[in-house]
N, C-alpha and C positions, 0 to 999 in steps of 0.2 A: 542441392545441397545435402550433405550428411545429416542424418537425424542425431542431434545431441542433446542429451538431458543433463541438466544440473539438479541434484538433490541437496538440499540443506535440512539438516536434522540437528535439533539443539535440545538440551536438557537444561531447565532454567528453573532455580527454586524462588518462590515469591512469597513473602511473608504474609501476614495478615493483610488483606487488601480487597478491594471491589473494582477489578480492571475494567470489567465489561458486564453491565447490568441487563437484567431482563424488564419486562414491563412493570414489575412489582418494585423493582429498585434492588432485587436480590442479585448476587453473582450468578452468571449463566452456569448450569450444570449439564451433564449429560450423562445416560447409564451405558457403561462400557464394561465388558467382562461380567455382567450381571450386578455391577455395585455403581452407585453415584460417583461421578468424576467432577472436579472443578473443570470449566470450559471458557475458553476465550475465543469468539468467532473470529472467522477468517477476516472479515470486514473490518474488525478492530485492529487486528494485526497489519493488514494492508495499508489502512489509514496512517497507522504509527510509522510504518516504513516510508510511505510517500512523504510525510512531513519531515522525517528524519533527512531524506535527501538533501532538503532546503535547509534545514535548520543547521545542520553540520557541514554544509557545503559541499556534499560529495558530488554535487553536479551543478552546472551553471544554470543561472535562471532561464536562460534561452533553451535549455534542453528540458525544461519542466513545463507542465501545464496547468490549467486551472479548471476546476469542476464547479460549475455555478450556474443557476438560473439566470444570473445578471450579465448574460453574455452581451446585450445591446450596450449597457453601460460601458463594458470592457472594451468594445469596438470603438464606441464614441471617444472615449478618453484617449485612445490612439489616434483618432481622427483629429481631434483638436490639438494633439501633440505635433502632428504631420503638418498641418495648416491652422495656426492660431486664428486666422481671419475668420473661421467657421465657428460660429456660435455654438454654445452648448445645447441649445433647442434644435438647431439644425443638425448638429452632428448626432443628436439621438435619433432624428428622424430618418437621416441617411443610413445611419448604422442599422436601424431596424429594418429598413428596405433591402439592404445588403445581407442580413442574417436570413431573412425570409427568402432570399434568392438561393440559398444553399439547400432549401428544403426543410429547415428547422421551422418550427412554429413559434410565434411569440404572441403574448397579450398582456395587456394591463391587468394586474391581479384585481380582483373585485374589490378587496377590502380597501386596497389604495386608491382605486377610482372612486369609491365612496368617499373617502376621506377627502379627495380633490374637490368633489362636489360641495365639500362643508368649507372651503376655502383654503385648504392646503395645496402646495404646488403640485403641478401636474405629474404624475409618476411616470417613470420611465418603463417601456413594455419589458417584459421578461419572458425568458423561454418556458414553456409548460412543464418542463423536465430539468434535471441537472444535466448540463452539457459539459463535456470533457474535450477542451481545445488546447491545443499546445501555443506557446508564445508565438511561434512563427506563423501558426495558422491565424490568430488573431490580429497580427501585424499586416499579414497579406490582406485579410478582409478589409482592414482599415485603408490600406493603399488603394485597394479597388474602389472604395467608397469614394476617396477623395478625387481619384479620376473622374468621377461622373457626378461630382457634388453639385454641378450647376443644374443638372436635371437628372436626378438619380432614377426616376421612374423610367424615363427614355433609354438612360444608360443600361439599367437591368433588363429591359425587354430584349435586348439584343441575345439571341441565342450563344453565341459564342462568349458574351460576358456572363451569362447565367451559368453556362458550364464552367467557366473559369472559376466562379464563385464556389462551385461544388468541388472543383478538384482542390483549391486552396484549402478548403475544410477537412479534405480527406487525403492529404499528402503532407510530408515533412512532420509525421508523428513525433511528439516529445517521447522522451525515455519512459515516463511514467505511463502515458497511454500505451505504447507498445508494449510495456511488461504487463499493466493490469487490464488492459482492454478497454473498450467503449462500447456501450449499448444504448441505443435510440428506437425505442419501441414501434414508433410510427414513421422511421426512416432507417429500414434495414440496411440499406447500403451505405449508411454512415457508421456502421459496426466495425469494431475492430476486434478480432480474436484475441484474447489474453494470452500471453506467453507464459505466464505464471499461474499456478494453481497453489493455493494456500489452504492448508488443513486447518480445521479447528483445533486449537491447543487444548490438549486434555491432561489432567493429571495421571501420574502413573500409579497412583494409589487411590485408594477410597477417599471422599471428601464429603463431610457434613457442614453445611452453612451454619455460621453463628450470628448472633445479634450483640451489637454493642449499645448498651443504653447510656445515653449521656445527658448531661445537664449543662446550661450555661447561666452564669450568675449576671444579674444587671450591676453594673459597676455604679450606678447611682442610687442603689438601695441603702436606706438607712439600717442601722442596728435592729430597729424594730420590724423591719420588713425582711422576713424570712422567706425562704423557699427559692426556687430557680426561677429565672426570666424566661427560660425555654427548656423543653426536655424532649427527646426524640430517641429513635434507634436507627442504627446503619447495619445492614448486613454485610458480611464478610467471610472470607475463607483463607487458608494458606495452603500452598500446594508446590510440588515439584511437577513441572509441566514437560511433556513431550511436544516439541514443536516441529512442524515439518512444511516444506514447500519444495515445489518441483518446477523448475524454469526449462521451457522448450527454447533451446538456444536457437534453433533454426527457425521457429516462429518469430522470436524476437528479431532475428536478422531480417526477416521477410516483412514484418510491421515497420522496421526502421527504413527500409529500402535502402538507397544510397547513402544514407547517413544524415547528419544534422549540420555538417560542415562541408564545405565544397572542397577544400584542399587536404583531405584525409583519405586514406584507404578505407575500403568498405568495412573491413574487420575492426577498426579503430573504434568507433561509436559503440559497436556490439560489445567489445571488451570493456569499454568504460561504463556501459549499462549494467553489464555482469558484476562487474567489481562493485559498483554502487549498490546493486540488489544484495549482493552477498554480505556486504557490510552493513547496509541498511536494515535487512531482515534480522540479521543477527544481533544488532546492538540496540534497535528500536525497542520502545515499551508503549503500551497503551496507558493514556493517563487518566483513566476513570477514577475519581476519588483519590487523586494522588496527594492533594493537600491535606487530606486527612489520614492516609496512612503511610505516605512516603516511601513507597514500594520500589526504590531505585535499585534494581539488581541487574547484572548481566548473566549470559548463560555460563553454567559451570563446565558445559561441554559442548563443542559443535563438531559435526561431523559432515563433510561435503564431498558428494561422490559426482563424478563426471562419467556418464556411459552414454552407450549408442543403442541400448536396446528399449527400454521404457522405463519411466519413473517408478520407484519402488519405495514406500512407506515402511518404516519399522516398528509401527504403532504396535503391531502384533506380539512384540516383545513384552508388552505390558497388558495383554489380553487377561492374563491372570494379575491381579492387582499386587504391586509391591506392598509388602507388609510393614517394612521399616523395622524389622527385628534386630537390626545392627544400630538402632538408635537414630536413624535418619533414613532418606529414601535415595539420595544421590549415588552412594556407593553401589547399592543393589541394582539401581536403574543402569548405571554405567556398566556393571557386570553382565546385565541381561544383554544391553546392546552388543557388548564385546562378544558375546557368545552367539547371539542371533544372526549378527550381520554376516559372518563368514558362512554360517549353515545355509541361510537362504540364498547366497550368491552361488555358492557351491551346488545347490540344487537346481538352480536356474540358470546356470552357465554363464554368468556375469563376471567371473573373477577376471579373466584374460583381458577384456575390453573396457575395465573399469578402472579410474583413478581416484585415489581417497587421501583426503587430508584432515587432519585432526588438530583442533583447538581445544585445550583443556586447562582446568584451573584446580589446583589442590590435589592432595593424595586421594581423595574420594574417587577420582576419575582414571585412577592409574591403569586400570585393565584396558582402557580404550587406547593406550599408547602404542599398541602393536598392531592397530589394524589399518594404519596408513602413515602417510608422511606426516610428522608432527609440525606445527606452526608455532612461533614463539608469542606471536600476537597478531591481532586482527588485520594489521597492515601486510604483514608477511602472508597471512592466509589469502587475502584477496588478490594479491600480486600474483601468487602463485596460481591461484584459479584463473584469473584473467589470461595469464600467459598461455595456459594449458588449452583454453577455449579458443584463443587466437590461432594456435598451431592446428587445432583441429578444423577450424574454419577454413584454414588455407589449404588443407589436404584435398586432392580432387575426390569428387563423389564417386 
């Protein structure tokens, strides 16, 4: 298959906020170009994109996975749904045996086991680590368990059945697993190479964290009772972020295999996944302290590149921090990108093999209008990108 890479670049202004905290509760930062920048970790934005797929119904629930330690309970719930005659305790037991047959390790958490000794209900076993499984994989394990429910131990001792359990857990990956990958430290054959690489978002300018001192009044205080019922501080900053993600479309296609539905061409689920990712990554937003700051913004500009060479981040356009001499950062950041993108592609020979789309908002992003095909809205952008991806996938290698 042809090597195909999709780069998504975004400029997004965020008001006072604390999207992604460090261990002290302060917004994460990084030094780049010799100055401190606001930073949002890749994990925070990947999580936001993954939940956006479901929240906004970009993908059907059958195309999504679940990442949890409570895998035994997830399989047990499906067992009882398939065969209501199997009681909850029996369902947990055969679910646990079936999960272990895949090579994953489970145990009853120590704190829950201690609570059970003190009279609380017997807890369900859990995986020792977060496990990412698709809905189809969980359903398949449940069906396998139900088939041998009468004597699950003997059923799973059969090598063919055990191999089947492993195959179920490692095929028909959901879109989010195919995109973001899966790692199981002590079961390397379970690992799925991520098709997406997400950079830490950083501000295009220098940023210093600030603190908000707040007080809360006790509503039941009398006039004689002065002072606050609670005081505290919250750290925050505001920034114009450069966000970047690179999607290996060929790796995504390999991870999805023959796709999630039996009645569709191989390229269809890949196109659907690409469109969901472009939409989800662009429009999603980490929700750290969102009730406090209400930082509901969307990107001012999005540039999407489809190329066949290798991913290219444009963060170097901001190695020298934007100073905001024009009263803000978006205009100068857009001008930097509009100048930097053609220069680097000309220098490294990407111009002829690359397709470019631009989605922008407002007069501050005008300079980006000439670097690619303009989309009027997010729907138009994702449809154009998805169509181009499908066409390239169908070309002979």
